[in-house]
C-alpha positions as a LaTeX table, in Angstrom:
\begin{tabular}{lrrr}
\hline
Residue & $x$ (\AA) & $y$ (\AA) & $z$ (\AA) \\
\hline
Met1 & 6.07 & 12.79 & 1.16 \\
Ile2 & 2.94 & 11.45 & 2.84 \\
Ser3 & 2.82 & 11.89 & 6.58 \\
Tyr4 & 0.43 & 10.73 & 9.31 \\
Pro5 & 1.87 & 12.56 & 12.38 \\
Glu6 & $-0.90$ & 11.25 & 14.68 \\
Leu7 & 0.16 & 7.72 & 13.78 \\
Lys8 & 3.90 & 8.48 & 13.72 \\
Tyr9 & 4.23 & 7.23 & 10.12 \\
Thr10 & 5.98 & 9.02 & 7.31 \\
Phe11 & 6.05 & 7.64 & 3.78 \\
Asn12 & 8.70 & 9.19 & 1.54 \\
Thr13 & 7.69 & 8.30 & $-2.01$ \\
Thr14 & 10.90 & 9.72 & $-3.45$ \\
Thr15 & 13.35 & 7.67 & $-1.37$ \\
Gln16 & 10.92 & 4.72 & $-1.17$ \\
Arg17 & 11.05 & 4.67 & 2.64 \\
Leu18 & 8.41 & 4.03 & 5.24 \\
Ile19 & 9.37 & 5.49 & 8.59 \\
His20 & 7.64 & 4.60 & 11.85 \\
Gln21 & 8.85 & 5.75 & 15.27 \\
Gly22 & 12.36 & 6.32 & 14.00 \\
Ala23 & 12.70 & 2.97 & 12.22 \\
Ser24 & 13.07 & 3.18 & 8.45 \\
Val25 & 12.18 & 0.46 & 5.97 \\
Glu26 & 13.20 & 0.64 & 2.34 \\
Leu27 & 10.40 & $-0.41$ & $-0.03$ \\
Ser28 & 10.84 & $-1.98$ & $-3.42$ \\
Tyr29 & 9.73 & 0.06 & $-6.42$ \\
Leu30 & 6.50 & $-1.97$ & $-6.73$ \\
Glu31 & 5.75 & $-1.77$ & $-2.99$ \\
Asn32 & 6.36 & 1.98 & $-3.10$ \\
Glu33 & 4.01 & 2.40 & $-6.08$ \\
Arg34 & 1.27 & 0.33 & $-4.50$ \\
Leu35 & 1.39 & 2.14 & $-1.16$ \\
Lys36 & 1.54 & 5.50 & $-2.92$ \\
Arg37 & $-1.54$ & 4.65 & $-4.98$ \\
Leu38 & $-3.42$ & 3.49 & $-1.89$ \\
Cys39 & $-2.47$ & 6.64 & 0.04 \\
Ile40 & $-3.46$ & 8.97 & $-2.78$ \\
Asn41 & $-6.81$ & 7.15 & $-3.02$ \\
Gln42 & $-7.34$ & 6.77 & 0.74 \\
Asp43 & $-10.87$ & 5.54 & 1.58 \\
Lys44 & $-11.47$ & 4.74 & $-2.09$ \\
Val45 & $-11.30$ & 1.31 & $-3.77$ \\
Val46 & $-8.28$ & 0.91 & $-6.04$ \\
Glu47 & $-9.36$ & $-1.68$ & $-8.60$ \\
Ile48 & $-7.25$ & $-4.82$ & $-9.03$ \\
Gly49 & $-7.39$ & $-4.64$ & $-12.82$ \\
Asn50 & $-6.02$ & $-1.13$ & $-12.85$ \\
Ile51 & $-3.20$ & $-2.01$ & $-10.49$ \\
Leu52 & $-2.18$ & $-5.04$ & $-12.58$ \\
Lys53 & $-2.23$ & $-3.09$ & $-15.83$ \\
Glu54 & $-0.17$ & $-0.23$ & $-14.36$ \\
Leu55 & 2.51 & $-2.44$ & $-12.87$ \\
Trp56 & 2.74 & $-5.41$ & $-15.21$ \\
His57 & 0.65 & $-4.34$ & $-18.22$ \\
Asp58 & $-1.07$ & $-7.70$ & $-17.74$ \\
Asn59 & $-3.79$ & $-9.02$ & $-15.44$ \\
Ser60 & $-2.85$ & $-12.70$ & $-15.41$ \\
Ser61 & $-3.42$ & $-14.88$ & $-12.33$ \\
Tyr62 & 0.35 & $-15.05$ & $-11.78$ \\
Asn63 & 0.51 & $-11.24$ & $-11.46$ \\
Arg64 & $-2.62$ & $-11.30$ & $-9.26$ \\
Asn65 & $-0.81$ & $-13.62$ & $-6.85$ \\
Ser66 & 2.22 & $-11.30$ & $-6.89$ \\
Leu67 & $-0.06$ & $-8.36$ & $-6.03$ \\
Asp68 & $-1.52$ & $-10.30$ & $-3.11$ \\
Ile69 & 2.01 & $-10.87$ & $-1.78$ \\
Phe70 & 2.82 & $-7.10$ & $-2.07$ \\
Ile71 & $-0.37$ & $-6.24$ & $-0.19$ \\
His72 & 0.42 & $-8.81$ & 2.50 \\
Lys73 & 3.86 & $-7.26$ & 3.03 \\
Leu74 & 2.42 & $-3.75$ & 3.16 \\
Arg75 & $-0.12$ & $-4.86$ & 5.76 \\
Lys76 & 2.68 & $-6.34$ & 7.84 \\
Leu77 & 4.71 & $-3.14$ & 7.64 \\
Leu78 & 1.70 & $-1.10$ & 8.81 \\
Ser79 & 0.56 & $-3.57$ & 11.44 \\
Asp80 & 2.02 & $-1.65$ & 14.40 \\
Asp81 & $-0.96$ & 0.67 & 14.31 \\
Lys82 & $-4.43$ & $-0.90$ & 14.09 \\
Arg83 & $-5.92$ & 2.40 & 12.89 \\
Ile84 & $-4.32$ & 1.80 & 9.48 \\
Arg85 & $-5.87$ & $-0.96$ & 7.43 \\
Ile86 & $-5.70$ & $-2.20$ & 3.90 \\
Leu87 & $-9.07$ & $-3.75$ & 3.17 \\
Asn88 & $-9.66$ & $-6.39$ & 0.52 \\
Met89 & $-12.77$ & $-5.61$ & $-1.43$ \\
Lys90 & $-13.34$ & $-9.15$ & $-2.70$ \\
Asp91 & $-12.69$ & $-9.49$ & $-6.45$ \\
Val92 & $-12.81$ & $-5.68$ & $-6.86$ \\
Gly93 & $-9.71$ & $-4.09$ & $-5.26$ \\
Tyr94 & $-8.09$ & $-2.74$ & $-2.14$ \\
Lys95 & $-8.87$ & 0.23 & 0.07 \\
Leu96 & $-6.58$ & 1.99 & 2.57 \\
Thr97 & $-8.40$ & 3.33 & 5.64 \\
Val98 & $-6.87$ & 5.47 & 8.35 \\
Asn99 & $-8.93$ & 6.07 & 11.51 \\
Ile100 & $-7.53$ & 9.10 & 13.31 \\
\hline
\end{tabular}
């Protein structure tokens, strides 16, 4: 369980649920794994190549596009609070920042 009480977000990695102000959203396995990795490595760059190898055991451009879609959806789910951002570190990876 990863919780940001100041932001009113709770992320339950076991049930794959993101809860914000009482509303619960069920994440897919891959969305759950991506968000978990970003939270664990908060303020650090998570490299694209590592993500692709972990999820798909392949870093093809098709899988890269799929990853971009997952990140877009996660950004949308977290968009209610501008203090949470998933930054794109061009051609390197992604970084989750939380400004409390």
